C-alpha positions in Angstrom: 10.9 -38.1 -186.5 7.1 -38.5 -185.2 7.1 -42.0 -186.5 9.8 -42.9 -183.9 6.6 -42.3 -181.2 3.7 -42.8 -183.0 4.8 -45.7 -185.5 4.3 -46.4 -189.0 0.5 -46.1 -189.1 0.5 -42.2 -188.4 2.9 -41.6 -191.2 0.6 -43.8 -193.5 -2.5 -42.0 -192.0 -1.1 -38.5 -193.2 2.3 -38.9 -195.3 3.7 -35.2 -194.4 4.3 -36.4 -190.7 7.4 -38.3 -191.9 9.3 -35.1 -191.9 7.6 -33.6 -189.0 9.8 -33.3 -185.8 8.1 -34.0 -182.2 8.1 -31.0 -180.0 7.8 -32.7 -176.8 6.1 -36.0 -175.2 4.4 -36.1 -172.0 2.7 -39.2 -170.1 0.3 -39.1 -167.5 -1.9 -41.6 -164.9 -5.2 -42.6 -165.2 -7.1 -43.4 -162.2 -8.6 -46.8 -162.6 -11.1 -47.5 -159.6 -11.5 -50.8 -158.5 -15.0 -52.6 -159.8 -17.3 -53.0 -156.9 -20.7 -54.5 -156.9 -21.9 -51.3 -158.2 -19.4 -51.2 -161.0 -16.1 -49.0 -161.5 -17.6 -45.9 -158.9 -15.7 -42.3 -159.5 -13.1 -41.2 -156.9 -14.0 -37.9 -155.2 -12.7 -36.4 -152.0 -9.6 -34.9 -150.2 -6.4 -36.5 -150.4 -4.3 -37.3 -147.4 -1.0 -35.4 -146.8 -2.1 -32.1 -149.3 1.3 -30.1 -148.6 -0.5 -27.6 -150.6 -3.0 -26.9 -147.9 -4.6 -23.3 -147.7 -7.9 -22.0 -146.6 -10.8 -21.3 -148.6 -13.1 -18.6 -148.8 -15.9 -20.5 -147.0 -13.4 -21.0 -144.1 -12.8 -24.5 -145.2 -9.4 -26.4 -144.9 -7.6 -26.5 -148.2 -5.1 -29.0 -149.0 -5.6 -31.3 -152.4 -9.1 -32.6 -153.6 -9.5 -35.1 -156.3 -12.5 -35.8 -158.6 -11.4 -38.5 -160.7 -12.1 -42.1 -162.5 -15.4 -40.7 -164.0 -15.1 -43.0 -167.1 -18.1 -43.3 -169.3 -20.6 -42.0 -166.2 -18.6 -38.4 -166.4 -21.0 -37.1 -168.9 -24.0 -37.9 -166.8 -22.3 -37.4 -163.1 -19.6 -34.6 -163.3 -22.1 -31.6 -162.3 -23.6 -33.7 -159.4 -20.2 -34.8 -158.3 -18.7 -31.6 -158.6 -21.3 -30.2 -156.6 -20.7 -32.7 -153.7 -16.8 -31.9 -154.1 -17.4 -27.8 -153.5 -19.7 -28.5 -150.8 -17.2 -30.9 -149.2 -14.4 -28.4 -149.7 -16.0 -25.1 -148.6 -16.8 -27.0 -145.4 -13.6 -28.5 -145.2 -15.7 -32.0 -144.6 -15.2 -34.6 -146.7 -17.8 -36.8 -145.0 -20.2 -34.5 -146.8 -19.3 -36.6 -150.2 -21.5 -39.9 -150.6 -19.4 -42.9 -148.9 -19.9 -44.8 -152.2 -17.8 -42.4 -153.9 -15.6 -40.6 -151.2 -11.9 -41.1 -151.3 -10.7 -43.7 -148.2 -6.8 -42.7 -148.8 -6.3 -45.6 -151.4 -7.4 -45.8 -154.8 -8.4 -49.4 -154.5 -11.7 -48.7 -153.1 
C-alpha cells in the first residue's frame, strides 16, 4: 500500500490512496554546490572520464556534460548557462564556460 512509502499523512489527505498499490519507487541525487562568497553557484561543464564520448556535429569532443545545481537561480540563469554549455560542447572546450560555475572535477567547488 502507498501509505507504507508515503506515510499516513498522504492517506489522511486523500483516503482512496489507502487501497492503492505503488507501481515503483525511484531515488535520485541532487547536486548541492558548496556555498562560496558568491553564494551557491550552479555547476556547468564536462565531467572527467566520460565513457560515452562521441563527436558533436560542430567537431567538438563529446563526453558527459553537466548543468546542475541551479536551485532558485535556475529560473533566471538557465538560458544563459545553457548557452555557455552548448558553445563549450560544440567547441569541445570547457574553458568557454565562466570559471565561477565551471565544473572543476569535484562537486565541492
